[in-house]
DRENPA-84963 format. One record per residue: y, z negated, x of N, C-alpha, C in turn; residue in three letters. Coordinates in steps of 0.001 Angstrom, whole numbers, padded with zeros to 6 digits, always signed. Atoms other than C-alpha are relative to their C-alpha. Example, Ala and Ser with C-alpha at 12.3 -4.5 7.8 and 13.67 -1.06 7.14 Angstrom:
<rs>
-001190+000000+000890-004500-007800+012300+001200+000000+000900ALA
-001190+000060-000820-001060-007140+013670+001090-000730-000770SER
</rs>
This chain:
<rs>
-001134+000104+001104+000038+000029-000084+001330-000088+001068MET
-001074-000052-000728+003407+000940+001325+001079-001144-000187ALA
-001009+001225-000064+005967-001785+002332+001257+000207-000978LYS
-001228-000369+000669+009063-001945-000105+001309-000136+001105LEU
-001040-000424-000920+012141-000527+001892+001039-000676-000829LYS
-001521+000959+000408+015743-002750+001546+000857+001284+000727ARG
-001166-000695-000455+018691-000699+001836+001117-000909-000474GLU
-001241+000953+000527+022313-002209+001654+001274+000898+000494PHE
-000929-000991+000081+025417-000264+000955+001311-000733-000303SER
-000800+000718+000364+028838-001179+000453+001439+000891-000725SER
-000987-001015+000338+032066+000581-001342+001183-000492-000716GLY
-001348+000451+000575+035436+000206-002436+000711+000490-000852GLY
-000582-000468+001034+037271+000506-005891+001494-000096+000570ILE
-001425-000023-000535+040930+001682-004613+000805+000206-001298VAL
-000806-000329+001208+043740+001321-007076+001337+000004+000867VAL
-001714-000251-001019+047626+002127-006477+000774-000390-001266LYS
-001101+000171+001080+050771+001468-008707+000753+001050+000264LEU
-001224-001112+000003+052910+004345-009532+000928-000125-001030ARG
-001023+000974+001117+055900+002529-010972-000830-000834-000565GLY
+000708+000662+000893+054247+000777-013765-001397+000055-000146SER
+001375-000395+000193+050903+002572-014193-000989-000011+001180LYS
+001578+000078-001193+047540+001930-012335-000466+001368-000051LEU
+001210-001204-000132+045490+004698-010909-000827-000634+000899THR
+001357+000690-000927+042287+004476-009335-000663+001400+000672ILE
+000390-000923-001098+040822+006541-006697-001344+000061-000311LEU
+001402-000188+000228+037566+008490-007434-000075+001169+001030LEU
+000269-001004-000865+035826+010696-005232-001259+000833-001006ILE
+001125-000575+000532+032998+013295-006219-000977+000426+000913LYS
+000939+000181-000997+029956+012914-004379-000707+001777+000045ASP
+000930-001111-000322+027485+015545-003035-000923+000560-001600PRO
+001030-000381+001338+025259+015095-006515+001030+000679-001088TYR
-000670-000512+001103+028602+016344-008468+000383-001103-000986GLY
-000325+001052+000703+029446+012721-009726+001029-000585+000509ARG
-001235+001052-000515+032763+010801-009704-000482-001233+000100TRP
+000583+001375+000087+032168+007489-008482+001140-000349+001292THR
-001227+000407-000896+034141+005711-005364-000634-000240+001356TRP
+000487-000037-001528+033680+005657-001461-000791-001151+000087PRO
+001187+000901-000456+030618+003877-000497-000923+000585+000950LYS
+000834-000370-000799+028031+003945+002155-000860-000853+000273GLY
+000347+001120-000946+025593+002338+004411+000338-000883+000853ARG
-000587+001048-001104+026181-000915+005989-000847+000075+001189VAL
+000597-000415-001035+025639+000059+009567-000634-001619+000699ASP
+000666+000875-000946+023543-002404+011982+001094-001120+000645LYS
-000761+000669-000397+025805-005581+012608+001435+000118-000789GLY
-001393+000127+000649+028299-004701+010141-000106-000798-001164GLU
-000161+000743+001213+029347-006619+007112+000436+000896-001314ARG
-000380-001253+000889+029680-005370+003639+001628+000413-000165PRO
-001419-000600+000244+033523-005680+003530+000064+000931+000975LEU
-000105-000791-000744+033701-004237+006638-000474+001869-000217GLU
+000877-001095+000329+031523-001317+005666+001151+000811-001219THR
-000858-000319+001195+033852-001007+002557+001141+000639+000475ALA
-001142-000616-001061+036704-000526+004639-000061+001455+000663ARG
+000443-000711-001078+035239+001805+007051-000182+001291-000830ARG
+000310-001060+000917+033698+003962+003850+001331+000628-000346GLU
-001037-000288+000756+036860+004375+002302+001105+000780+000909ILE
-000895-000925-000830+038952+005542+005470-000785+001144+000665ARG
+000786-001416-000638+036156+008126+006682+000094+000683-001390GLU
+000197-001273+000992+035584+009738+003251+001550+000332-000725GLU
-001914-000535+000352+039820+009587+002040+000944+000092+000807THR
-001135+000113-001201+041675+009128+005273+000871-001344-000645GLY
-000985+001265+000040+043257+005861+003707-000384-001204+000851LEU
+000246+000835-001059+043916+003255+005949+000903-001507-000646LYS
-001070+001454+000637+046758+001121+004105-000416-000641-000964SER
+000594+000659+001590+044483-000845+001735-000043-001384+000315ILE
+000094+001408+000117+044615-004371+000995-000982-000690-000955ARG
+001025+000558+000987+041814-006517-000206+000513-000752-000931LEU
-000558+000609+001552+042456-007767-003937-001353-001228-000088VAL
+001282+000627+000046+038817-009023-004125-001128+000289-000130SER
+001303-000565-000021+035080-008842-004165-000459+000035-001619LYS
+000359-000483+001394+034120-007414-007407-001555-000439-000331ILE
+001026+000562+000484+030606-008019-007362-000980+001151+000764GLY
+000680-000934-000707+027211-006261-006279-001036+000411-001231ARG
+001069-000596+001409+024218-004021-008239-001228-000280+000760VAL
+001402-000383-000427+020752-004194-007346-000897+000952-000479ASN
+000719-000589+001044+018242-001574-008397-000885+000813+001278TYR
+001013-000535-000786+015105+000379-007120+000373+001700-000269PHE
+000080-001545-000209+014800+004285-006326-001112+000535+000575TYR
+001141-000670-000667+012256+006526-005259+000363+001113+001111ARG
+000388-001193-000997+012196+008658-002004-000983+000399+000526ARG
+001022-000536-000394+009672+010721-000457-000799-001046+000441LYS
+001037+000740-000643+008354+007861+001620-000655-001393-001129LYS
+000646+001108+000872+007972+005328-001240+001429-000543-000977GLY
-000914+001004+000991+010034+002652-003466+000894-000736+000946LEU
-001194+000662-000724+013505+001482-002309+000653-001000-000635ILE
-000601+001146+000613+015224-001604-003197+001082-000180+000645TYR
-001160-000107-000448+018924-001074-002673+001041-001038-000882LYS
-001086+000920+000460+021883-003568-002827+001389+000583+000295THR
-001509-000674-000434+025561-002262-003160+001036-000908-000177VAL
-000943+000760-000046+028615-004280-002681+000838+000590-000372HIS
-001188-000733+000523+031771-003783-004328+001117-000714+000044PHE
-001148+000654-000296+035220-004635-003387+001181+000792-000583TYR
-001303-000677+000357+038700-004104-004806+000920-000055+000644LEU
-001215+000304-001089+041358-003136-002845+001278+000701-000529PHE
-001335-000734+000287+045092-001883-003232+000579+001076+001134GLU
-000479-001062-000992+046258+001312-001664+001793-000522+000173PHE
-001337+000381-000122+049817+000185-000342+000937+001222+000756LYS
-000867-000927-000986+050765+003228+002217+000567+001278-000909GLY
-000363-001440+000448+051999+006921+001945-000864+000845+000415LYS
+000628-001174-000352+049336+008782+003562-000709+000937-001226GLU
+000360-000835+000826+047934+011620+001577-001748-000211+000014ALA
+001336-000008-000258+044131+012001+000792-000232+000847+001003LEU
+000663-000727-001180+042171+013221+003606-001653+000040-000286SER
+001428-000061+000224+038835+014545+002459-000976+000376+000810ILE
+001403-000207-001362+035394+014384+004570-000712+000978-000835GLN
+000866-001439+000782+034003+017739+003446-001493-000414+000154LYS
+001510+000490-000081+030821+016577+004630-000884-000691-000936GLU
+000547+000806+000992+030255+014119+002552+000405-000383-001466GLU
-000171+000080+001168+032180+014349-000471+000998+001192-000388ILE
-001187-001317+000834+033722+017577-002814+001212-000535-000398ASP
-001251+000174+000602+036506+015868-003887+000616-001215-000491ASP
-000581+001152+000205+038864+013351-004639+001471-000084-000402ALA
-001738+000142+000723+042133+012160-006666+000095-001628-000743GLY
-000841+001192+000972+044047+009586-008401-000042+000346-001517TRP
-000193-000249+001425+043584+009147-012016+000240-001400-000839PHE
-000271+001074+001039+044308+006780-014994-001311-000725-000448SER
+001022+001095+000652+042442+003827-016072-001307+000991-001209GLU
+000780-001134+000792+041258+006518-019117-000779+001167+000568LYS
+000576-000923-000421+040852+009281-017155-001109-000198+000713GLN
+000688+000286-000873+038810+007489-014426-001364-000520-000940ALA
+001120+000557+001084+036489+005866-017434-000843+001053-000400LEU
+000634-001090+000636+035995+009096-018666-000975+001103+001095ALA
+000716-000526-001025+034885+010455-015331-001529-000236+000957LYS
+001123+000674-000525+032397+008066-013994-001429+000607-000088LEU
+001102-000511+000373+029014+009533-013450-001231-000990+000332GLY
+001495+000905-000117+026807+006573-012693-000179-001295-001186TYR
+000430+001411+000911+025060+003768-014858+000554-001071+000357LYS
-000477+001200-000191+026877+000800-014967+001575-000138+000730GLY
-001476-000323-000758+030055+002359-012784+001144-000769-001080ALA
-000924+000250+000366+032173+001635-015550+000249-001547-000706LYS
+000082+001589-000347+031406-002139-015929+001109-000551+001147ILE
-000614+000484-001475+032794-002379-012314+001522+000626-000159PHE
-001525-000432+000264+036041-000309-013048+000950-000776-000966LEU
-000958+000724+000758+036920-002559-015822+000072-001450+000484LYS
-000144+001063-000715+036205-005759-013994+001192+000316+001273LYS
-000884-000081-001181+038244-004305-011090+001311+000065-000618SER
-001561-000260+000579+041459-003197-013399+000211-001540-000336VAL
-000416+001308+000572+041011-006932-015165+000483-000932+001208THR
-000380+000832-001052+041039-008524-011489+001375+000168+000420ALA
-001322-000536-000490+043858-006481-010454+001432-000625-000769PHE
-001250+000747+000866+046270-007478-013252-000175-001405-000087ARG
-000093+001386+000106+045313-010932-013257+000888-000653+001505GLU
-000428+000737-001296+046027-011551-009348+001799+000833-000080LYS
-001546-000349+000099+049529-009407-010043+000676-001231-000715ARG
-000392+000566+000507+050197-011681-012747+000203-001684+000566ARG
+000201+001226-000715+049376-014792-010518+001249+000025+001310GLU
-001132-000219-001034+051879-013457-007548+001298-000055-000913THR
-001113+000303+000695+054260-013210-010016+000645-001346-000586ARG
-000269+001015+000658+054264-016416-011438+000770-001156+000818ALA
</rs>
């Protein structure tokens, strides 16, 4: 019987304010699905470091500030060599810079900033909408706290 393989990935949900309107960064992955930047945790790397690296590599954005950890998801999937148990960590970041998106063409097909409504309609993975809603709520709560 084959041994169960483990994988760990990490990603970032990036938001920015355009005036008073919140926009969300989405990327279109090689499978044609809209999601957020994420990737495999390298040996010796922490999940938060991975999320920052993946955002930078896939979109070119460097001016991001951690808002909070959003959570993680665990699931099984099958690859040629057997069953894999994967954990993906998600972090919420705010983009505070002026740099333009610079897409890593080898890994993603497109990227853009979308309203919350547009992002919810575009997301292509099961469970992603829950993380987006949780992120928007967390961002708004943090903003209220800093204003008080």
